[in-house]
C-alpha positions, 0 to 999 in steps of 0.5 A: 795679233789675234790667234785667228790672224796668226793661224792665217799668217801661218797658212799663207807662209806654210799651208801649201807645203805642210798640207802636201806633207799630210797631217801625220807627217806634219804632226811628227814635225810638231812633236819634234818641236815640242821636244825642243821646247822640253829641252829649253824648259829643262835647261832654263834657256830664256832666249831659246824658250821664246823661239821654241814656244813660237815654233810650237804655236806655229806648228800647232797652227798649221796642224789645225789648219790642215785638219780644218780647225779654227783655233780661235773659235775652238779655244774660245768655245771651250774656255770662255766660261773658265775651266771646262769642268768647274766653269771657274777662273781660276780653276777650283777642281781638286788637284789630281 
């Protein structure tokens, strides 16, 4: 499944409810999911990691849809040439 297909799937499932909730409130749900992913990463919970990554991607997709952003198009535009700063893959920027 491509990113655009996934974003459209999430729109079919959740867009009506999420857009009615609004961008700010939906973002709060997204932030909560990122927190759950953080806990799973810290604990090394493999099974839970997969669920949390999927949830974060779904919430990010719904936020993008509410904001009118095509995730696949904006990601491709920014990263198609490699690192946005040095334009290389892998990135050759000095470590900060």
